N, C-alpha and C positions, 0 to 999 in steps of 0.2 A: 599508518597502521597497515600491516601486511596480512594477506590472507592466511599465512602460516600460523598466525596468532590465534586463529579461530579453529577450534578443535573439530576434526572430522566433519567439515562442511560439505554436505552433499547437495549438488545442484542438478536439476533436471532441465536440460536444454531441448526445446521442441522447435526444430527448424528444418524445413524441407530442402532448402538450398544446400546442395552437397559441398560447395566451396565454403560458404559461411559456416555451415554446421561443423565441418572438419576444423575450420579455423578456431571457432569457439571451443570445441572439444580440446584441441591441443593447447591453446593459450590458457584456458582455465586450469587444465591439469598442470601446466608449467607454473601457474600461480599458486599451486598448493591445494586446489579444490579437488574433490572427487566428483566426477561428471558422468552423467548418463545422458546420451544423445539419442533422441527419438526423432523420426522424420515425418510424423503425422500426428494430428490431434488425438486420434483413437489410440495410437501406440503410446503416446505420452500419458493419457489417462490410465491406461493399463499399467504402466510403470509406476504411476503415482498410487495406484491401488495396491501394488505389491511392496512398496518401499516408502519410508518416510524421508522426505527431502526438506532441506532447510530453505530452499528458494527455487523458484521456477522461472526460467527464461522462455517466453512464449511468443512465437511469431504469430501475426494476425492472419496473413494469407497462407493458409495451409490447404493441402488437397483433402477433399472429403469434408471432415468436420473442421470448420475454420477456428482460428484462435479464440475469437470472442465466445463462441458456443462452447469450446473446450474450457475456457475460463469459468463460464457460468456453471458448467457441470462440476468442475473442480471445487468451486466455492460451496456447493451444496454439501460437501463432505470434508472440507479442509480449509484451514485458515493460513496455509502456507503462503508466504509472500510471493507475489508474482510481478515480474517486470515484463511488460509488453514490448515487443520489438516490431517495427513496421516501417516500410517506406511510404505508407499512406500518411499524408499530411493534413487530412481534413479534420477540422475540430470535432465534427460529429463522431468520428472514429475514436478520438481520444476520450470524449465524453462517454461514449458507449463502453469503452474499456474500464473507466473508473466506476461507472454505474454497476458494472458486473463484478467489481471487487479488485481491480488491479491496484497495486501499490505504487507503481511508477510506470512511465512511458518513455521509451527510448527510440527516437526516430533514426532510421537508417539513412545514410551510412553513419556509423559511429566508430570511435576509436576504442581499442580495448582498454586504454587507460581510463576513459570515461566510464565504460561499463564496470570496470573493477571498482572504481570509486563509488558508484551507485550501489553495487552489490554490498560492499563493505558498510555503507551508510545504513542500508536496510537491516543487515545482520546486527549492527550495533543497536538499532532501535528495537529489534525483536528481543535481543538479550536483555535490554532494559525493561521492556514491557512484560517479559515473562517472569520477572522476579516474583516469587511466591509471597506476596504480601496479603495480610488478612484484610478482607473487605471492610471498608469504613462504615461506622454506624451512620444511618441516615433516618430522617423522619419520614413518616407516611407522606406520599406524594412527591418525594424528592428522588432525584436520580441517584442510583448507586453505581459508583465507579469501581470496576473490578479489573485490576491490572493483570491478574493471571489469565482472565478470559479475554482481555483487551476489548472490553465492551461495557456498555452502560445498561442498567436495568431500571424499569419503572413498574412497580407493583407486580413483579414477577415476569414482566415481558421484556425481552432483550431487544436492543435496537439493531443488532447485526452490523456493528461498525467493523471496518477493516482495521488492521493494526495502525495504519497511518492516520485514519480518521480518529481513532481512539486517542492517539498521542496528541493530535491537534486539539481535540476537545478538552483533554485533560490539562494540557498546557494553558489553554485559555481559562479553564475553570480555576486553576491554581493562581491565576493572576489577580483574582479578587477585584474584578471590575476595572482593571487597568487595561488600556488599549495597547495591544501588541502590534508592532509594525510588521509589514510583509517581509522585509529583509530579515528581521529577527526570527519570524516563524519559519521562513525557508531554511535558515541555518539550524534552528533548534529542532524543528520537526522533520524536515525533508533532508537535512544534512547537506545542503548545497547552497551556493550563492543565488541571490535573487536576480531574475531577469524579467523585465516588464513584458516580454513576449511569452513567458512561461505561465500557463493558466492552471498548472497542477493544483496550487493552493486553493484557487477559486473553486475548482471542481470538487475538491475535498469538502470545502465549506458547504457547497450546494447539497452534497450527499448527506452531510451531517444534519442540515436543516430538514431535509426530506425524511430522514429516518427518525429524528426526534418527534416530528409531527405525526409520523405513522404510529408511534406508540402512545400518542396522546399527551406528550410533554410540551407544555406551553409557557411555563413559568419564566424561563430564561431562554434566550435565543442567541445564536451567533450573529451578532450585528456588525454591519460594515460602518466604520467611521471614515467617511470619505476623506482622502488625503492623509490618513493616519494609519489605518489598519483594521484590526478586528477586535471585538470584545464579546465575552459571553456574559450578557447582562439582561436586565428586565426590559421588555419592550419588543415590538415586532421586528423581525429581520428585515433589513433594507433590500 
């Protein structure tokens, strides 16, 4: 799939490094995307307030307002998909990024080919998730899955799932107690191959568990089936 197939895709790139920023700006434009390049977190938030973007590329180490704080601010008003970019390799930084609503994490250095593949994967997921389907009828005390909002609701309270978290939970929910393997979920939900060193799926699962607990939903949990994968079933999360 080529970016040209996605109509009027607007990307906001927030990167203070002049060399990398110029490279991203030029390569993304060559790839058929419309790009706005900002060099600080504050400048990026101002741009996001003026214009609707399809995706945000956000560096973590930014002058003034850092990328994680900018992400938290952005999430308070927008569900626009965000890919974090950073040379930081600490697991704590990746976890913090996912906790604040990141959809993906791309460690530097990276190739433009990998970046493009991840962008296209997220845009495909968003297009799928935004299909205007009527909310399904649910019984009292049951989760309501809303594909248009890409979130779940319990008794009027929304969980606040990110698009990636919603797609993961919805995929598990539709499996009807079938255990789904990590390789399958990486391909189906994250649209990329599974690597045992990639903790992205585990972090999404952790966030789903926390958010379901926060709204008081305990009937079913995302459970780990060791050596096999995950299932959305009755019982305590492992």
